[in-house]
N, C-alpha and C positions, 0 to 999 in steps of 0.2 A: 807308314807306321800304324795307322788305324786298321788296315787290312791284316797286318801281322797280329795285332792284338785280338782281333775277332777270330782268327784261325785256331783250329784245334790240332794243327799238324805238328807243332814243335815238340809237344810232349809225347815221347815214346812210352806208352802205358805198359805197366807190368801185368803179366798173366792176362792179357786182354787181346782179343782180335781187334787190332787197332782200326783196320779199314771198315769193319762192320760197325764198330762202336761210333766212329766219327760220322758215319752216315745217319745213325739214329742214336745219338748220345743219351745216356741216363745221367744227368747232372744233378748234384745236390749242392746247395749254397750255404745252408746253415743247419744247426741241429740243436735240439733241446729235449731233455728227458727221453722219451721213447720214440721221438720223431726226428726225421730229416725233413727239410723243406727244399723244394726245387727253386731255381732262380725266379720262377714266376709265382712262387708262394704256395705251391701245392704241397699238401701234407703227405709224408711217406712214413708208414709205420715200420720201424726198424726191428725186424725179427732175426737179425744175425749179429747184433751188437757190433755194428760196423764191419768188422772182419774177425769175429769171434773174440773181440777184445774190450768193448765198452761195457764192462759188466755193471758199472754204477750208472749207466745211462749217459746221456750227453749233457755237457755244460753244467755239471754239478757245481754250485756256487763256491763251496769250500775248496774244491780242487782247483778251480779257476783262480781263486784268490791266492792260494798257496803258490801257484806257478808265477803269477804276476808279482807277488812280493819277493820271491826269490830272484827273479830277473832284475829287480831293482837293487837288491842287496848284494848279490854276487852272481855274475852271469856264467862264470867258468872257473874251475879249479883243476889244476893238473893232477892226474891220478898216479903218475909215475914218480915215486919218491916223495910225494906230498899227499895231503889229504884234507878233508874238511869234516867237521864234527858230525854233520847231519848224515853223512854216508855211513859212519860207524853206528849211529843211532838206528838208522833204518835197517841196517844189516842185522842188528840184534832183534828188532821187531820181527823181521821176516823169518829168521831162524827159529823164532818162537812158534811159528806155524807149521814147521816141518815135523816129520816123525822124530822121535827121540834118537839122539846120536847123530843128527845131521845139523851141526851147529856152526857151519862155515859156508859162506856164499861168495861167489865171484861174479862181479857185475859185468854185463855186456849191454848191447844196445838193441837186440832183436832176438827173435827165436832162432833164426839162422845162425847168428853168432853164438848163441847159447849152445846149440848142438855142436858146432865145430869146437867150441871151448871144452865141452864135456868129452868129446872124442880125444882131444889133445891131452886133457888131464888123465884120461884112462890110459892112454899109451905111455905117457910120462911116468905115471904111477907104477906101471909094471917094471919099467927100467929102474925107478928109484928103489923098489923093493927087491931088486936082484933077479927079475924074471924077464929079461929083454927079449926072449923068444916069443912072448905073448904080444903079437902084433895084429892078429886077425880080428876083424870086427864083423858082427852079425846083425843085420837089420831084418826087415820083413817086407814081403811083397805088399804093394799098395800102401806102404808107409810113406809119410811125408815128414821130412826132417829139415826143411828149409832149403835154401838154394846155394849154400857154400859147397865147395867140392867135396868136403867130408859128408855134408848132409845129403847131397844127391847120390853119393856112392852108397851109403847105407839105406837111403830111401828106395822105395820100390814102385814109384809111379812112372811108367814107361815114357810118357811125353816129357817128363822133367829130366830124363836121362839121355834120350836118343841123340840130341844135338851135341852132346859132350861125351859120347860113349868111349872115345879113345883116350880121354884125359882124366878119368876118374881114378881115385886112389886104389891101389891093388890090395889084394888080400881081404876081400869082402864077400860074405855069403848072405843069403836071405832065407828066412823062414817062410813057409807058405802063409798066405793071408787067412783070415778067419771068417770070411763072408761065405757062409754055406746057405745060399738062397733056397735050395731045394729042401733043406732040413729045418731051417730056422726062420722062415718067412713069418712076418707079423709077430715076432717076439716082443714081449713087453719086458723091458729090462734085460738082464743077462740071458742070452740064448742057452738052451739046455744041451745042445749038441756041439761037439768040437773040441773038448778039452784035450783029446788025444793029438791035436795038431801041434801042441807044445812039444810032443815027443820027437818031432823032426829035429829039434835042437840036438838031441842025443846022436842022431845019425850024422849031423854035420860035425859034431865033436869027435865022433869015431873016425870020420874021414881025415880030419886035420890034426887030431890029437888035442885034447884040452890044454895041454901045456903051451900051445901056440896061439890060443885065443885070449884076447884082452877083455872084450866086452860084448854084451848084447844090448841093443837099443830098440825099444818099441814105444809106440804111443799106447797108453792104457786103452784109450778109445781113438781109433784112427779117424780124425776129423775131416781132413781135406779129401780123403778118398770116398767120403759119403757117410760118415758116422757109422763106422763098423765096430759094433759092440763085442767085447771079448766073451767067448763062451764061459759058462760058469766053471770056475776052478782053473782056467787057463793060465792066468797070471801067477797064481800060486805055484803051479807046476813049473813055469819058467823060473820062478824064484828058487824052487827046490833044486832044479838042475844046475843053475848057476852057482848056488851055494856048494853043492856037492863037488863041483869041478873048480871052485875057487875063481870064478869068472865074475866080473863086474856086471851088474844089471843097471841099465840106465832107462829111466822113464822120461820120455819127452812129454812134459805136461804144459807145453806152451798154450794149448787150448784148454785142457782139463783143470788147470790150476785156478785157484782163487774163486771158489764158489760155484763153478759151472756144474759140478755134480752134487752140490749141497754140502760140501766139505772143503777144507783148506786145499787139499790135493786129492787126486784119484788114489794115491797111495793109502790114504786113510779110508776113502770110500770102499776100496776093495781089500783093505787090510793086508796089503802086500808092501813091504818096505824095500825099495831099491837101494842101490849104493850111490846113485847120482840122480838128481832131478833137474831137468831144464825147464825154464819158465820165461814168460814175456807177457805180451798181450794184456791180460787182466791185472798184471802187476801195477800198472798205472792207469788202468781203465782206458788204455789207448790214447791218453792225452799227450804224453811225451814218450818217444821211443825209449824202451829200457828192457833189458833181459837180465836174468839171474840164473846161476848154476849153483845148486846146493850139493854138497858132498858129505859123505859119511866121515866122521871124525878121524877114523883110521887112515883115510886117504890124505886128508890135510896134514895129519901128524907125521906121516911118512916123509912128506916134503920138508917139514920143519925139524926133523930129527938129526939132520946133518950138522956138523960143527961149522962155526963161522957165521958170517952175516951177509953172505952173497945172495943174489936174487935166486929164489927157489924155483920159480916157474917163469920161463922166458916167453911170456904171453900177456896180452892186454890190449886195450883200446884207448885211443885218445879221449873218448867220451865215456869211459867206464865211470860209473857213479857221478855222472854229470849233475851239477847242482839243481838244474830245473827238473831233471828226471827224478832225482832223490826227493825233491819237494813234492812232486806229483805223486810219487809212490807213498810217501808218508801220509799225505792227505787222503789218498785213495784207501789205504789200509784203515785209516780212522773211520772213513765213511762206511766201509764194510762192517766194522764192528758196531758203530753207533747206530746204524740203521738196520742191523741184523740181516744183512743181505744174503749171507750164506744160509741162514736159517730160512729166510724167505724163499730162496732157491729150492731148498728141500721141500718146503710146504707146497710150492706151486707145481712141483714135478708131477704128482699124480693127476692134477687137473690138465696139465700140458699133455700127459700121456693119453688120457681118455679122449681129449679133443683130437689129437693127431690120429689116433687109431679109428676115429669115426669116419676117416676117409677111405677105409677099406671098402672095396667094391665100386669105388668111383672109376670113371673111364681110365684105362691103361695103367692103373696102379697095380704093381706086382709085389711090393713089400713096404712095410712101415716098421721102423725100429726107433728105440729111444732109450736114454738113460739120463737121469737128472734133467737139466734143461738143455740137452742136446737131442735132436731128433732128425729123422730123414724119411722122405717118401720117395720110393724108387719107381720108375715108370718103364714100361716096355719100350724099347727103342723103335723109332720109325725104321722100317725095313731098308737097309742099305744106307741109312743116315744116322749113325750113332751120335748122340748129343744134340740132335736137331730138336727133339721134343723138349729136352731140358732148357735149351736156349729160348724156345718159344714161350715156355711157362714163366721163366724169370722176367721176360719182357712184358708179358701180359699182367703179371702180378704187379710189376712196377707201375704200369699204366693204371692199374686199379688201386694204387696207393699202398702197396706192401712190398718191402724189400726182403728178398730171400736169397739164399746162396745156391749156386748150381755147380755140380760136378758131374759131367757126362749127362746122364738122364736121371740124376738124383737131385732132389731139392732138399737142402739142409736148413735146419733152424737152430739158432743158438742165441736166443733173445737176451737183452739186458736183464739183470737179476731184479730190476725194479718193476718188471711187468706185472700187470694185473689180469684177472680172469677175462675181462672184456677185450684186452689186447689179443689174448690167445684165441678167443672165439672169432674175433674179427679177422685175424690172419687165416685161420682154418676155413672159415666160410668164404673168404675171398678166393683161396686156392680151390675150394670146391666149385665155386662159380666159374672160375677160369677153366677147370677141367671139363665142365659140362657144356659151356657155351663158347669157350674161347678158341675153338678150332685148333686144338693142340693134340 
């Protein structure tokens, strides 16, 4: 029994090289504010907000108290045919954050579920409005939209697709990615080159005819692929093309929502209003799993316009609007407002940008990019060993007391919105030292 308890073998870890990890594990045992702590008490500065999600930092007392109180009052409420008042209250709060005309929200439990829900709503909406031929979906290369079959089908990260290549949903195309390293390296904010990449959508529509296309889905900023910032004007052009051809535009804002860019959503930051927004992560600051899909009023009203009182959308989850998630969400949103964290994010972004770009010229650095409190440093790969340099850097940084995110040979940053200038400087100087003396 004791041997079993001490073993790391039972847990099949997600998106992790299990054999490598279990030989040299990076374990954290508790967290508070900007920091994780290892089992032996070593302090680790969290510069990725857990996994792009802990926007209010760790262990915020009011969020913790709200979850504890809700667990004692009501642990679960069925969402099918029943409801609880707090779910409707928090729905109204959240739709107050979205662009005008997006006043309805469908609750899920994760970003992956939010994406698959959005895709199902898009397809069902086309049938409801009498256009059943609109079944094609368009994603983008290097896009990440979760791990459901819908999400990996519209997603464009090869490793996430190859093990399931014969089982993905049919009728999906992909736009080219927007990472033009040769033209946009070391951009601060929106890159100047690449708006024309949006015109590839017109070519796809010409091939299939717009009357057969239901929706286009993109991340405003592609996070998991290495913080790929959209070229200036790119998202507006996608919006214009979708509007012209009566196609739904879905923004996957699982990462960019709730203050990451200094605004409620990227839709506001970039002044581009989609038809559907997916969210999760920062919704509850990562404390309790929860996702949300916001839809334009015209979409919701189409489902509600039919006579009778039958179920309008045959979709949902056992844990939709789970009481603990709702309590966490309600408390988290209050913290964001009371502590001005979205405004703080906007104020810290220029400081973060300057510090990050100070790494230009350090060993093996080939690009630095940023927007809001998202940033990435890309490195030249070791010849014949793609990803090896990134893996070495994340390990060295952890040993030096800083948690960063790695994707291939790119290190990503997405710190909690509570960070201070000294946290930024410490993280950047740690990475600089690792690059200079860390044998990476």
